[in-house]
N, C-alpha and C positions, 0 to 999 in steps of 0.2 A: 504495499499500501504505501509506502512514503515515495517508490518509485510512482505510483500514479499520483496523488499531492503533492510530487518537485512540477513533473508534470504540469497539470492544473495551475499551482502558479511561476512558473514558469510564462503560461500561455495570458493568463491571467495579467503577467505583470508587461507581457508585449503589446496585449488589447490597451492597458491605460495605456502603455507606450505612444501607440499608431492611433487610442484619440485623443490623447496631448496634444499633441504633434497632431495632428489633420484642425483642432478647435483651436491651436492657434496659428495658424496658416490662415486660416476663414476672420481668426479675427485682426493680422494684421495687413489681408486684404481692405476689409470693414475702410479700417484704420488709413489707410494708404489712400480710397478709394472716395471716403471723406476731406482728408484733408487735399489733395484732386479739384474736387466740388467749392471746395472752398475754397480755394486758391485763384478760381476761373471765376466764382459771385465777387471776389474783392475789386473795389477798385485798380485800375494801376496807375504804377510804383508816380511817386513828381517828376520823375527826368525825362519814362517815355510822354509825359505832356507838358513837357516843356517845348516852346514855340521851337520851328526849323526854322534852322540859319540858313541867310540867304548864303547863295553866290558873289565873286564878283559882280561888279558892274559896267555896263558893255565898253566900258572902256577905259577898263582895267585888267583886256585882256593882249597880247598881241604873241602872231605865232609868226613862226619859225621853218627856213626853207630846209632839208634833209636830204644828201644822197643817200640811195637805197642803197642797202645790201650788196647787190647786185653792181650797180653803177662800180660802187667802194670797193669792190671787187676787180672789175673789169679793170679797173685805172692800177689798181695795185699790179696786178698784171702785167700789162704794158710797161709801165714802171722795170721792173723786173728782166722783162723779155726784154728793152733797151738797153738794161746791164746787160749779160750776158752775149748781145751783139758784140758790147767790145772789152769783151772778158772779162769781164767786171762782180765776183761777187759782192752781193750786198742784201741789205734786207731791208723792207717797204713798207710800208705804217700810213693806214689812210685815217684820219679819226672827223670826229663828226663836227658840229661848229659848238657844241660844247667843250669838246678834247675828247672825249669817249671815242675809245676803241671800237672803229668796225670792222677793221681786216689790216692783221698782219701777213705777211711772205717774209722766208726766209731764207734766199736763194743757194743753188747748191752751194755751200766751201763757206758762203760767208759767214765772219768771226760773229762769237758771242758777243762784243760789245755793242757788235749793228744795230740788234734789237731794238734796244732801250732809245742805243741814240736818234732811230728812225722813230722810235716818237716820242721821244721831245722833242726833234725838227715839224711833224707835222703837227702836233700842240702850240711854236712856237709861232708856226706862221698863219696857221688861221687864229692867232687870240691877237697878230696883232695885221691880221689879211696881207702880209706882205709876203718878197722870198725871204729866206733866214740869214740869206748873201746881204742882203740891205738890212738887216734889223744889225748885223753882225757889226756892221761900220754906227751903227748907233753906238755902240757901244765908246768908243771915243768917246762923246757929249754924257753917254749918264751909264756909266758902267755897273751902276748898283744894278740893273735888268738884266743882268747875270742871277746875278740873287735870288730872281722868283724863282719859285718851287717849280716844277717839270719843266720850264724851256732848255734848249741848248743854245747857242747865237751863234749856231757853226754851219756857213752854206751845206742844201742841201731840201729845207722846206719846203715847198711851196703850194697858196691858198690856193682854195680851190670859188670860187664867185658865182651869185648866179645877180643879176643884175645890177651890181657893184658888192655886195652882201657879201657876204663871206658866212661856206653853208660846209666846206672840211679842210683838212688839212692834209698832204701828203707828205712825209718824212722818206729818205733815203740816206741808208749811210756806210757805209762799207767801201766804199772806191778809193784810192789815193788819194782823192782832193774834192773839196764839199764843191769843187763845180761842177764839178761831173756827179755827184750823188743830185747837185739839184739840175742839170740836164737831164737824170732822167728824171725826178720829181715830176718836173716837166712836161715829161713823154706819158705820162702818168693819165694827167690836168687834159694834156692832149686828147687821149684817148676817150675824153668823156663827150654825149655828145655829138661823133660823128656819124 
């Protein structure tokens, strides 16, 4: 008989446990349903009912023009091709009007320093809307220009303009002279709009 009552006690404990667990689940679900229902009936928080912030007025906006990625890639490739025709190993960078790099191509055998130099020349050209060879001459009158972060006042950067305003810059680095670098950058500019 002991064996039977142990079984009976074990079944009773299991039944109580299962019944208690089911009851707890029902109560929890009912409580959550009540909380959800109360939340749906309550008014929205004060932040949600705040007035909407209006955008800028019509006269407070401006638009800028940028090269497409396809055009930037075409210009960079044209610069690399021009350098290769003269057996020069260069890197080319094209930046947008804001100085953000769009495309960088490193020609076969270009030196490791040429990559960053090309970006900085492109940035400098678009920032001042002038070839970097001309800007290098300005250093004689204003030597502190070279201290502006991200710039490089060596020949090899050419601006890309549309209706007289800069829209991009092309920088080339790696040839033996800034004059050659700039010649290749101008070949990139010339490839646009053909």
